[in-house]
Every structure is written in structure tokens, then in C-alpha cells.
RODO-2510 file (C-alpha; in nm, 4 decimals, decimal comma):
residues 293
     n   res          X          Y          Z
     1     m     0,0298    -0,0236    -0,0129
     2     t     0,2983     0,2236     0,0334
     3     t     0,3414     0,2162    -0,3211
     4     i     0,0142     0,3167    -0,4078
     5     g    -0,0173     0,6036    -0,1559
     6     t     0,3389     0,7559    -0,2331
     7     a     0,2466     0,7208    -0,6143
     8     v    -0,0843     0,8822    -0,5950
     9     l     0,0498     1,1696    -0,3950
    10     l     0,3775     1,2334    -0,6119
    11     g     0,1134     1,2014    -0,8999
    12     v    -0,0930     1,4831    -0,7655
    13     g     0,1955     1,6764    -0,7083
    14     v     0,2750     1,6520    -1,0643
    15     l    -0,0502     1,7602    -1,1914
    16     l    -0,0467     2,0624    -0,9740
    17     a     0,2944     2,1804    -0,9947
    18     g     0,1833     2,1783    -1,4219
    19     s    -0,1632     2,3056    -1,4186
    20     l    -0,1648     2,5502    -1,1370
    21     p     0,0332     2,7846    -1,3510
    22     w    -0,2650     2,8278    -1,6163
    23     g    -0,5672     2,7440    -1,4184
    24     a    -0,4809     2,9735    -1,1034
    25     l    -0,2614     3,2427    -1,2921
    26     l    -0,2355     3,2787    -1,6804
    27     a    -0,5615     3,2221    -1,7781
    28     p    -0,7666     3,4136    -1,5203
    29     a    -0,5512     3,7235    -1,6033
    30     n    -0,5517     3,6895    -1,9678
    31     i    -0,9449     3,6985    -1,9376
    32     a    -0,8975     4,0228    -1,6563
    33     f    -0,6531     4,2189    -1,8723
    34     g    -0,5594     4,2294    -2,2463
    35     k    -0,8249     3,9934    -2,3150
    36     t    -0,8319     4,0866    -2,7360
    37     v    -0,5328     3,8542    -2,7497
    38     p    -0,4276     3,5637    -2,6430
    39     w    -0,0638     3,6672    -2,4442
    40     a    -0,1053     3,3796    -2,1611
    41     i    -0,0134     3,0975    -2,4469
    42     l     0,3199     3,2260    -2,4712
    43     p     0,4520     3,2066    -2,1002
    44     m     0,2625     2,8918    -2,0579
    45     a     0,3734     2,7409    -2,3167
    46     a     0,7799     2,8131    -2,2131
    47     y     0,6125     2,6904    -1,8680
    48     l     0,5413     2,3931    -2,0341
    49     v     0,8740     2,3142    -2,1614
    50     a     1,0509     2,3954    -1,8321
    51     y     0,7855     2,1360    -1,6836
    52     w     0,8571     1,8934    -1,9106
    53     k     1,2256     1,9254    -1,8863
    54     c     1,2250     1,8745    -1,5129
    55     i     0,9685     1,5942    -1,4765
    56     g     1,1181     1,4020    -1,7408
    57     g     1,4755     1,4352    -1,5923
    58     s     1,5975     1,6750    -1,8686
    59     w     1,6685     1,9915    -1,6100
    60     g     1,7896     1,9352    -1,2591
    61     s     1,9210     1,7080    -1,0014
    62     p     2,1338     1,4169    -1,2251
    63     g     2,1237     1,1831    -0,9504
    64     s     1,7375     1,1459    -1,0310
    65     a     1,7478     1,2115    -1,3633
    66     a     1,7251     0,8462    -1,4438
    67     t     1,4243     0,8047    -1,2053
    68     r     1,2388     1,0793    -1,3251
    69     r     1,2849     0,9830    -1,7173
    70     e     1,0901     0,6213    -1,6314
    71     q     0,8380     0,7748    -1,3990
    72     l     0,7302     0,9941    -1,6874
    73     r     0,7390     0,7257    -1,9295
    74     a     0,7543     1,0016    -2,2249
    75     h     0,9656     0,7019    -2,4414
    76     a     0,9850     0,7321    -2,8144
    77     v     0,6896     0,4988    -3,0273
    78     p     0,7704     0,4177    -3,3691
    79     p     0,6098     0,5622    -3,6093
    80     d     0,3843     0,2248    -3,7153
    81     m     0,3081     0,2182    -3,3249
    82     w     0,1855     0,5852    -3,3595
    83     v    -0,0404     0,4880    -3,6377
    84     a    -0,1955     0,1714    -3,4541
    85     s    -0,1711     0,3582    -3,1253
    86     m    -0,4076     0,6424    -3,2409
    87     g    -0,6430     0,4051    -3,4147
    88     a    -0,6114     0,1873    -3,1044
    89     g    -0,6968     0,5081    -2,8952
    90     l    -0,9769     0,6568    -3,1111
    91     l    -1,1749     0,2778    -3,1236
    92     g    -1,1649     0,3384    -2,7642
    93     f    -1,3306     0,6657    -2,7612
    94     g    -1,6155     0,4945    -2,9632
    95     a    -1,6116     0,2906    -2,6310
    96     l    -1,6865     0,5651    -2,3960
    97     l    -1,9305     0,7069    -2,6002
    98     a    -2,0994     0,4138    -2,6166
    99     f    -2,0357     0,3568    -2,2454
   100     v    -2,1834     0,7123    -2,1643
   101     a    -2,4883     0,6116    -2,3356
   102     t    -2,5532     0,3173    -2,1666
   103     m    -2,4587     0,5288    -1,8134
   104     a    -2,7655     0,7313    -1,9478
   105     r    -2,9869     0,4895    -1,9217
   106     l    -2,9401     0,3726    -1,5882
   107     v    -2,8262     0,7387    -1,4000
   108     e    -2,9309     1,1050    -1,4369
   109     l    -2,5583     1,1953    -1,5315
   110     p    -2,4943     1,5668    -1,4342
   111     a    -2,5654     1,8907    -1,6503
   112     s    -2,2294     2,1616    -1,7037
   113     a    -2,2448     2,5143    -1,7229
   114     q    -2,1449     2,6543    -2,0528
   115     i    -1,8416     2,8425    -2,1145
   116     a    -1,9490     3,2021    -2,1698
   117     t    -1,7085     3,4184    -2,4035
   118     p    -1,6169     3,6846    -2,1426
   119     e    -1,7348     4,0199    -2,2411
   120     g    -1,5072     4,2283    -2,5099
   121     m    -1,2827     3,8965    -2,5643
   122     p    -1,3011     3,7893    -2,9398
   123     r    -1,3897     3,4382    -3,0422
   124     g    -1,1195     3,3471    -3,1862
   125     t    -0,9025     3,4530    -2,8835
   126     l    -1,1385     3,2329    -2,6402
   127     f    -1,0626     2,9428    -2,9174
   128     l    -0,7152     2,9560    -2,8669
   129     l    -0,7086     2,9704    -2,4753
   130     l    -0,9567     2,6786    -2,4915
   131     v    -0,6916     2,4830    -2,6970
   132     m    -0,3966     2,5974    -2,4893
   133     a    -0,6019     2,4735    -2,1782
   134     s    -0,6282     2,1589    -2,3771
   135     i    -0,2895     2,1074    -2,4214
   136     v    -0,1927     2,1872    -2,0520
   137     a    -0,4372     1,9108    -1,9660
   138     g    -0,3558     1,6638    -2,2026
   139     v     0,0196     1,7288    -2,0287
   140     t     0,0100     1,7494    -1,7232
   141     e    -0,2565     1,4370    -1,6465
   142     e    -0,1084     1,2310    -1,8426
   143     a     0,2321     1,2856    -1,7085
   144     a     0,0882     1,2654    -1,3524
   145     f    -0,2008     1,0526    -1,3661
   146     r    -0,0506     0,7453    -1,6728
   147     g     0,3126     0,8646    -1,6152
   148     y     0,4217     0,9292    -1,1862
   149     m     0,1017     0,7523    -1,0612
   150     q     0,0212     0,4546    -1,2693
   151     g     0,3479     0,3322    -1,3866
   152     p     0,4887     0,2234    -1,0127
   153     i     0,1091     0,0551    -0,9478
   154     e     0,1353    -0,1041    -1,2562
   155     r     0,4600    -0,2678    -1,1607
   156     r     0,3872    -0,3978    -0,8526
   157     y     0,0230    -0,4624    -0,8795
   158     g    -0,0472    -0,5124    -1,2292
   159     l    -0,2229    -0,2678    -1,4815
   160     a    -0,6112    -0,3196    -1,3675
   161     a    -0,5365    -0,2235    -1,0065
   162     a    -0,2967     0,0725    -1,1493
   163     i    -0,5975     0,1939    -1,3578
   164     l    -0,8480     0,1602    -1,1136
   165     v    -0,6295     0,3380    -0,8715
   166     n    -0,5321     0,6382    -1,1081
   167     g    -0,9199     0,6598    -1,2426
   168     t    -1,0395     0,7114    -0,9158
   169     a    -0,8030     0,9821    -0,8364
   170     f    -0,8906     1,1188    -1,1415
   171     g    -1,2451     1,1402    -1,1113
   172     l    -1,1959     1,2666    -0,7561
   173     l    -0,9852     1,5596    -0,8823
   174     h    -1,2359     1,6243    -1,1663
   175     f    -1,5186     1,7240    -0,8665
   176     p    -1,5089     2,1130    -0,9246
   177     n    -1,7259     2,0050    -1,2572
   178     h    -1,9911     1,8293    -1,0924
   179     p    -1,9596     1,8233    -0,6948
   180     n    -2,2605     1,6835    -0,6157
   181     d    -2,2030     1,4112    -0,8593
   182     v    -1,8620     1,2724    -0,8325
   183     v    -2,0007     0,9628    -0,6939
   184     t    -2,2262     0,9083    -0,9867
   185     m    -1,9131     1,0050    -1,2317
   186     l    -1,6665     0,7749    -1,1046
   187     p    -1,7176     0,5102    -1,3477
   188     y    -1,6833     0,7252    -1,6628
   189     y    -1,3760     0,8614    -1,5378
   190     i    -1,2437     0,5113    -1,4946
   191     a    -1,3557     0,4378    -1,8018
   192     v    -1,1798     0,7632    -1,9671
   193     s    -0,8751     0,6071    -1,7289
   194     a    -0,8909     0,2161    -1,8923
   195     v    -0,8803     0,4110    -2,2258
   196     y    -0,5050     0,6252    -2,1835
   197     g    -0,3844     0,3522    -1,9456
   198     g    -0,4133     0,1010    -2,1272
   199     l    -0,2832     0,2730    -2,4267
   200     t     0,0234     0,3857    -2,2139
   201     w     0,0640     0,0368    -2,1138
   202     a     0,0501    -0,1230    -2,4745
   203     a     0,3082     0,1693    -2,6037
   204     n     0,4662     0,1859    -2,2857
   205     s     0,4917     0,5392    -2,3625
   206     i     0,2441     0,8135    -2,2212
   207     l     0,2704     1,0336    -2,5487
   208     p    -0,0001     0,8721    -2,7739
   209     a    -0,2369     0,9003    -2,4699
   210     l    -0,1331     1,2576    -2,4383
   211     v    -0,1918     1,3180    -2,7861
   212     l    -0,5304     1,1352    -2,7808
   213     h    -0,5914     1,3567    -2,4291
   214     a    -0,5012     1,6938    -2,5967
   215     g    -0,7447     1,6625    -2,8883
   216     g    -1,0335     1,4992    -2,6810
   217     d    -1,0376     1,8321    -2,4631
   218     v    -1,0456     2,0539    -2,7411
   219     w    -1,3092     1,8638    -2,8724
   220     s    -1,4833     1,8645    -2,5152
   221     l    -1,4058     2,1994    -2,4430
   222     g    -1,5272     2,3279    -2,7599
   223     r    -1,8500     2,1685    -2,7769
   224     l    -1,9498     2,2448    -2,4120
   225     w    -1,8395     2,6204    -2,5261
   226     a    -2,0556     2,5849    -2,8266
   227     t    -2,3966     2,3543    -2,6821
   228     g    -2,3189     2,4155    -2,3102
   229     r    -2,2978     1,9924    -2,3439
   230     p    -2,0098     1,8125    -2,1146
   231     e    -1,9276     1,5243    -2,3477
   232     w    -2,1051     1,2475    -2,1727
   233     q    -2,4555     1,4181    -2,2652
   234     l    -2,4818     1,3073    -2,6098
   235     s    -2,8307     1,4490    -2,7002
   236     t    -2,9943     1,7452    -2,5882
   237     s    -3,2637     1,6228    -2,3381
   238     a    -3,1747     1,3277    -2,0465
   239     p    -3,2646     1,0156    -2,2026
   240     a    -3,5526     0,7938    -2,0163
   241     r    -3,3939     0,5458    -1,7494
   242     i    -3,4543     0,1770    -1,8109
   243     w    -3,6324     0,1763    -1,4242
   244     d    -3,8980     0,3445    -1,5846
   245     t    -3,9145     0,2058    -1,9234
   246     g    -3,7716    -0,1227    -1,8944
   247     v    -3,4653    -0,2742    -2,0650
   248     d    -3,5293    -0,1620    -2,4794
   249     g    -3,3334    -0,2519    -2,7636
   250     s    -3,1897     0,1071    -2,7540
   251     f    -3,0348    -0,0317    -2,4052
   252     l    -2,9217    -0,3375    -2,5126
   253     l    -2,7603    -0,1404    -2,8632
   254     s    -2,5673     0,0784    -2,6219
   255     a    -2,4887    -0,1755    -2,3939
   256     g    -2,3788    -0,4215    -2,6371
   257     g    -2,1695    -0,1825    -2,8633
   258     t    -1,9716    -0,0976    -2,4943
   259     l    -1,8986    -0,4199    -2,5169
   260     v    -1,8160    -0,4676    -2,8742
   261     l    -1,5900    -0,1775    -2,8506
   262     a    -1,4166    -0,2146    -2,5320
   263     g    -1,3503    -0,5895    -2,6489
   264     l    -1,1802    -0,4871    -2,9819
   265     t    -1,0065    -0,1708    -2,7881
   266     a    -0,8664    -0,4024    -2,5390
   267     w    -0,7515    -0,6585    -2,8508
   268     m    -0,5888    -0,3859    -3,0240
   269     y    -0,4077    -0,2806    -2,7063
   270     g    -0,2908    -0,6573    -2,6723
   271     e    -0,1295    -0,6400    -3,0192
   272     i     0,0376    -0,2956    -2,9746
   273     h     0,2144    -0,4340    -2,6159
   274     r     0,3118    -0,7779    -2,8218
   275     r     0,4469    -0,5991    -3,1041
   276     r     0,6475    -0,3244    -2,8868
   277     e     0,7729    -0,6274    -2,6987
   278     t     0,8706    -0,8224    -3,0157
   279     l     1,0396    -0,4656    -3,1142
   280     r     1,2316    -0,4407    -2,7827
   281     a     1,3508    -0,8295    -2,7817
   282     t     1,4549    -0,7603    -3,1678
   283     n     1,6546    -0,4486    -3,1015
   284     g     1,8041    -0,6013    -2,8001
   285     i     1,9365    -0,9175    -2,9673
   286     h     2,1087    -0,6564    -3,2579
   287     r     2,3032    -0,4794    -2,9497
   288     v     2,4210    -0,8180    -2,8400
   289     e     2,5326    -0,9208    -3,1952
   290     s     2,6930    -0,5779    -3,2280
   291     a     2,8783    -0,5581    -2,9270
   292     s     3,0173    -0,9242    -2,9765
   293     g     3,1315    -0,8576    -3,3223
***
């Protein structure tokens, strides 16, 4: 249990170190001052570069550099594995949509306040700030949850336990989005963490999940801005619960789609993992042969 507690605390620290400058300082300042241009993007981009180099071991104490590099888990991904990872991750997004449709028939999912364009701020400026917010979330949350938090738990207790722990932490730390529905939304955040965490395990790198996370947040924040609906609200009106209507074809379709798409995603993750292990073994053999030659 010491491994889990340490990993959770370290992951939360990495998350706050990366995200607080944007959420607590730069974004609010850009809304209050000089709101016609997205000036906060440049200092945040510079900060993210420094943050990444520190948590990845390029900057800071040489004695802990290797440990930080391994904890971040931002290993290079071969081009062909990038293609497979993106395809598998998008399939995982499809499974999430089916899962959300199933959840909506079982429980009442919370609403979210629509993102409003601040008075005097051009829409293009707000859009660029939302893109930057998505990049910040992708970088810091994947570094924290799937890098520093998932890695040690995965090595000690296995992938399922690591996803359950980091998914629970991921959900609890999103409580400001829906403070009265934290428990209701936990299955959703654990499912999201399964998509990102499983992909990180498969590729042995947070990089594919980071790209998907940032891109997914651009879509979800843009949708919330345009429609006032969060990503888990697929329609303008809440569907009837099966406790009122009974199990019908629509529910069976969404539940079955969840199982099929989740199964296909898991299979693709397994194939990526096997491909990575084969490449690692082959490269290891080549290094041995080169050294002996």
C-alpha cells in the first residue's frame, strides 16, 4: 500500500505543478487584462517546456534524472506504432461514447455550465485559450496520472489495479466540474483512464495518450462552449431510464456496443503491446550481436 500512496501523492504533485500556473494565474489574468489577444499562451508554453524537462529528467539533479525519466514514461514511439496507437485510442473513444449512452439510461448524468465568452474577448481569442487549456490538461494529466502515478502501481500490482487507482484519483480531482455527482461520475472517469492507461501500457509511453487527451479536450471544451453540453451528454434531453421504460432495444444496443468496442480496443492494445515487446527483444538481440561483433 505504500507504493500506491506514494504514487498517488507524487502524481497529484506533478499535476498541480503543471496545471496551477495556467488555471490559477495565466488564464484568469488573460481574461482580466489584455483580453483581445491570447497573450497567456506564450508564457504557459515556455513554462510547459521547462516543466516537461524537469519531470522528464533533462533538467534538475543528475542523481534523480534517470528515475524521473522512467516515471514520466515519455518513451519514443516508432511511426508504425503511432498509427496503431491512434487507431486503438479512437476506437477506445467509441467505446466511451457507447458506455456514456448506457450510463445515461441507468443514472442521471450531471449538467455543466456553458463556457461563456468574456465580454470584450474575441471568439477567436477564447478558442485559442481553450486549445491551450486542452494542451495543458493533456500534458499535465497524462504525466501525472498515466506516468508518475500509474507506472509504479502497474509494476507492483498490475495494470488493472493501476487503472482503478489512477481512474479513481482522476475522477475525484474532477469534482469541481460536478461536486454533487462525484460518485455517479466515477465509473466514467475510470473508463476514461482505462482508455488512456491501457494505451500507455500497450505503447509503454504516455505520448499517444497525451495527444489523444489533448485532442479530446479540444473537442469536449469546444462542444461545451458551443452547446453547453459536456462530453457525457450526447443529446439535448436526458434519455428515459430503464427503471421507467424497462430494458429496450436502444439500451441493449448501447450496452452491446460498449462490450464489443471495449473488447476490440483491448485486443488492439494487446497487439500493440506484443508488437512493442517483439521490437524490444529484436533490438536487444541486435545490440548484443553488435557488441560481440
